[in-house]
C-alpha positions as CSV (number, residue, x, y, z in Angstrom):
1,M,-248.4,90.7,-126.7
2,S,-252.1,90.2,-124.2
3,L,-252.5,87.8,-122.3
4,K,-255.0,86.3,-124.4
5,T,-253.1,86.3,-126.9
6,L,-250.2,84.5,-125.0
7,D,-253.2,82.0,-123.5
8,N,-254.3,80.7,-127.8
9,S,-250.8,80.8,-128.1
10,L,-249.9,78.2,-125.4
11,E,-253.1,76.4,-126.3
12,L,-252.1,76.0,-130.2
13,L,-249.1,74.4,-129.2
14,Q,-250.9,71.2,-126.7
15,Y,-252.6,70.8,-130.2
16,F,-249.5,69.0,-131.6
17,T,-248.9,65.7,-130.1
18,R,-248.3,62.3,-131.2
19,E,-251.1,61.0,-132.8
20,N,-251.1,64.6,-134.2
21,P,-248.1,66.0,-134.6
22,S,-248.3,68.6,-137.6
23,W,-251.0,71.2,-138.5
24,G,-252.2,73.3,-141.2
25,V,-253.5,76.7,-140.3
26,R,-256.9,76.4,-141.9
27,E,-257.4,73.1,-140.3
28,L,-255.7,74.2,-136.4
29,A,-258.0,76.9,-136.8
30,K,-260.8,74.6,-137.0
31,E,-260.5,72.5,-134.7
32,V,-259.4,75.2,-132.1
33,G,-261.6,77.6,-132.7
34,I,-259.9,80.8,-133.5
35,S,-259.8,82.9,-136.6
36,H,-257.7,80.9,-139.1
37,S,-255.8,84.8,-139.7
38,I,-254.8,84.9,-135.9
39,V,-254.2,81.5,-136.2
40,Y,-251.5,82.1,-139.0
41,R,-250.3,85.0,-137.6
42,I,-249.2,82.7,-134.1
43,L,-247.7,79.7,-135.6
44,S,-245.5,82.1,-138.2
45,S,-244.2,83.7,-134.6
46,F,-243.6,80.1,-133.4
47,E,-241.9,79.8,-136.5
48,K,-239.7,82.6,-136.6
49,Y,-238.0,81.5,-133.4
50,G,-237.6,77.9,-134.2
51,F,-240.5,76.3,-132.0
52,L,-241.7,75.4,-135.2
53,V,-241.1,74.6,-138.9
54,Q,-243.3,74.2,-142.0
55,D,-243.1,71.8,-144.2
56,P,-242.5,73.3,-147.6
57,I,-244.7,71.0,-150.0
58,S,-247.9,70.1,-147.4
59,K,-247.5,74.0,-145.5
60,K,-248.6,72.2,-142.1
61,Y,-246.5,73.0,-139.5
62,E,-244.3,70.5,-137.1
63,L,-242.7,71.5,-134.1
64,G,-239.3,72.4,-133.6
65,F,-236.1,72.0,-132.5
66,R,-235.9,74.3,-130.1
67,F,-237.9,71.9,-127.9
68,I,-235.5,69.3,-128.3
69,E,-233.1,71.8,-126.6
70,F,-235.4,73.1,-123.5
71,G,-235.9,69.6,-122.9
72,Q,-232.7,68.5,-122.9
73,I,-232.1,71.6,-120.7
74,V,-234.7,70.6,-118.3
75,K,-233.1,67.0,-118.0
76,E,-229.7,68.5,-117.1
77,N,-231.4,70.6,-114.8
78,L,-232.8,66.9,-113.1
79,R,-229.4,65.5,-113.3
80,L,-231.3,61.9,-113.7
81,S,-228.4,61.1,-116.5
82,D,-226.1,61.6,-113.7
83,F,-227.6,59.7,-110.9
84,V,-230.7,57.9,-111.8
85,Y,-230.1,56.3,-115.1
86,P,-227.4,55.0,-113.7
87,I,-230.3,52.7,-111.2
88,M,-232.5,52.4,-113.3
89,K,-230.1,50.4,-115.4
90,R,-228.3,47.9,-112.7
91,L,-232.4,47.3,-112.3
92,A,-233.4,46.7,-115.6
93,E,-230.3,44.1,-115.5
94,K,-231.4,42.7,-112.5
95,V,-235.3,42.1,-113.5
96,E,-234.4,41.8,-116.8
97,E,-237.2,44.6,-118.1
98,S,-237.5,47.7,-119.4
99,V,-237.4,50.2,-116.4
100,F,-239.3,53.6,-117.1
101,L,-238.7,57.1,-114.7
102,T,-242.5,59.0,-115.1
103,W,-242.7,62.4,-114.0
104,L,-246.1,64.3,-113.0
105,D,-247.2,67.2,-115.8
106,R,-250.0,68.1,-114.3
107,T,-253.0,65.7,-115.4
108,D,-250.4,63.3,-117.7
109,G,-247.5,61.0,-116.9
110,V,-244.5,61.5,-119.1
111,T,-241.6,59.5,-119.2
112,V,-238.4,61.4,-119.4
113,E,-235.9,58.3,-118.3
114,I,-235.9,55.2,-120.1
115,A,-233.6,51.9,-119.5
116,E,-234.3,49.2,-122.0
117,S,-234.8,45.8,-121.3
118,S,-231.9,43.4,-122.8
119,H,-234.8,41.1,-124.1
120,K,-235.9,41.1,-127.7
121,I,-238.9,40.7,-126.7
122,K,-239.9,44.1,-124.6
123,Y,-241.9,46.9,-124.1
124,E,-240.9,50.3,-126.2
125,V,-241.5,53.6,-125.6
126,S,-240.9,56.5,-126.8
127,M,-238.8,59.7,-124.6
128,G,-241.4,61.9,-123.7
129,T,-244.4,59.5,-124.1
130,R,-247.4,61.7,-122.6
131,T,-249.8,59.1,-120.7
132,P,-253.2,60.2,-118.7
133,L,-252.4,59.5,-115.3
134,Y,-255.8,57.1,-114.9
135,V,-254.3,54.2,-117.1
136,G,-251.4,52.1,-116.4
137,A,-249.3,51.2,-113.4
138,S,-246.9,54.0,-114.1
139,C,-249.7,56.5,-114.1
140,K,-252.0,55.3,-111.6
141,V,-249.7,55.3,-108.8
142,I,-248.5,58.8,-109.6
143,M,-252.7,59.4,-109.7
144,A,-253.1,57.4,-106.3
145,Y,-251.3,60.5,-104.3
146,L,-252.8,63.1,-105.9
147,P,-256.2,64.5,-103.2
148,R,-259.3,63.4,-104.3
149,E,-260.2,66.3,-105.7
150,K,-257.8,66.5,-108.0
151,Q,-258.3,63.3,-109.0
152,K,-262.2,63.4,-109.9
153,E,-261.1,66.7,-111.7
154,I,-258.7,64.4,-114.0
155,I,-261.5,61.8,-114.3
156,S,-264.0,64.7,-115.1
157,N,-262.6,65.2,-118.2
158,G,-263.5,62.5,-119.7
159,L,-261.2,58.7,-119.5
160,T,-260.7,57.1,-122.6
161,A,-260.1,53.4,-123.5
162,F,-257.3,52.1,-125.1
163,T,-257.7,48.5,-124.5
164,K,-260.2,46.4,-124.1
165,N,-258.6,46.9,-119.9
166,T,-258.5,50.2,-119.2
167,I,-260.6,51.2,-116.6
168,L,-263.6,53.3,-117.3
169,D,-266.1,53.1,-114.4
170,E,-265.3,56.2,-111.8
171,E,-266.4,53.7,-109.0
172,K,-264.2,51.4,-109.9
173,L,-261.2,53.6,-110.6
174,F,-261.3,55.2,-107.4
175,N,-261.6,51.7,-106.0
176,D,-258.3,50.7,-107.5
177,L,-256.4,54.3,-106.3
178,D,-257.2,53.7,-102.7
179,E,-255.8,50.5,-103.2
180,I,-252.8,51.5,-104.7
181,K,-252.0,54.0,-102.0
182,A,-253.0,51.4,-99.6
183,K,-250.5,48.9,-100.9
184,G,-247.8,52.0,-101.9
185,W,-247.8,49.8,-105.4
186,G,-249.4,49.4,-108.5
187,Y,-249.8,46.6,-111.1
188,S,-251.6,46.7,-113.8
189,V,-252.0,44.3,-117.0
190,G,-252.7,45.3,-120.6
191,E,-254.9,48.9,-119.7
192,F,-252.4,51.0,-122.2
193,S,-251.1,48.8,-124.6
194,E,-252.3,45.2,-125.1
195,S,-250.9,41.9,-122.8
196,V,-248.0,43.9,-121.3
197,F,-246.9,44.3,-117.6
198,G,-246.9,47.6,-115.7
199,L,-245.3,47.2,-111.9
200,G,-244.8,50.6,-110.1
201,V,-244.4,53.0,-107.2
202,P,-244.8,56.3,-106.4
203,L,-242.0,58.6,-105.7
204,F,-242.2,61.9,-103.8
205,N,-240.1,65.2,-103.3
206,R,-238.8,66.5,-99.8
207,E,-242.1,67.6,-99.0
208,N,-243.8,64.5,-100.2
209,D,-245.7,65.8,-102.6
210,I,-246.0,63.0,-105.1
211,I,-243.7,63.5,-108.6
212,A,-243.0,60.1,-110.5
213,S,-242.9,57.3,-110.8
214,L,-240.2,53.6,-111.2
215,T,-241.9,51.2,-113.2
216,I,-240.4,48.0,-114.6
217,S,-242.8,46.9,-117.7
218,G,-242.7,43.9,-120.3
219,P,-244.2,41.4,-121.7
220,E,-247.3,40.0,-119.1
221,Y,-246.5,36.2,-119.3
222,R,-242.6,37.1,-118.3
223,L,-244.3,38.6,-115.2
224,P,-247.7,37.4,-113.8
225,E,-249.5,38.1,-110.8
226,K,-248.4,35.3,-109.0
227,D,-244.8,36.3,-109.6
228,L,-244.8,39.7,-107.6
229,E,-243.0,39.4,-104.9
230,S,-239.3,38.9,-105.8
231,S,-239.3,41.9,-108.4
232,L,-241.3,44.1,-106.6
233,A,-238.1,44.2,-103.5
234,I,-235.5,44.6,-106.3
235,L,-238.1,47.9,-107.4
236,Q,-238.8,49.3,-103.8
237,R,-235.0,48.9,-103.1
238,E,-233.5,50.8,-106.1
239,A,-237.1,53.2,-106.0
240,E,-235.5,55.1,-102.3
241,K,-231.9,55.1,-104.1
242,I,-233.9,57.3,-106.5
243,Q,-236.5,58.4,-103.5
244,Q,-233.5,60.1,-101.4
245,Y,-231.8,61.7,-104.4
246,L,-235.3,63.4,-105.3
247,K,-235.8,64.6,-101.7
248,Q,-232.1,66.5,-101.7
249,Y,-232.4,67.2,-105.0
250,N,-234.8,68.7,-106.8
251,S,-237.6,69.4,-104.7
252,H,-239.2,71.9,-107.1
253,Y,-240.0,70.1,-110.2
254,K,-244.0,69.1,-108.7
């Protein structure tokens, strides 16, 4: 396999997203700008090894179960369930809201662990949800600790409005990121989902590089900004326990 073919193959995989989970050969070829015969060969190869499956009726391709297997391996390597999840569960019980561990992956934050609130009305996100770093407390608290050049690169790729509260002004976003870094925590309301708050703190590896965030989230009416102090103190206390673990164990994850 040539390097060009490998690049094309990996690029095609990135088009299989939560918003667009299935693709036909010709529509994907048109979207990517690659010959449909090349796309067909690549998708057929992925199907052969279980990375994609093809619907027998629509003939469209979707991600296969091999990715679940790989995702589980990554999760086991992090040993999140052994150590981190019990802390998150305890935190969720204390603040009575859902708790999310979000991992830095290039220009996105990926939800890798969840401890759900016991409330019937709660904010729900699926494992593996990928969110741009410029939106919401869980991601912006990560972006705030990236070098300015990396922040500019992310912004230059374009800012999409998820709600009316998503910050799209470059200067305002930089100011927000600087404020988050100065405080050591971030709070947002309705930036990614309407009427949902996020209160997040950063997590670092052994080299003090930002790698993740820990966030509590729920309906806005249950934690207005004026009532943050108590929940923030609990969040910071529990996050410190996770922080100590990450610095001892998985410094190579960035």
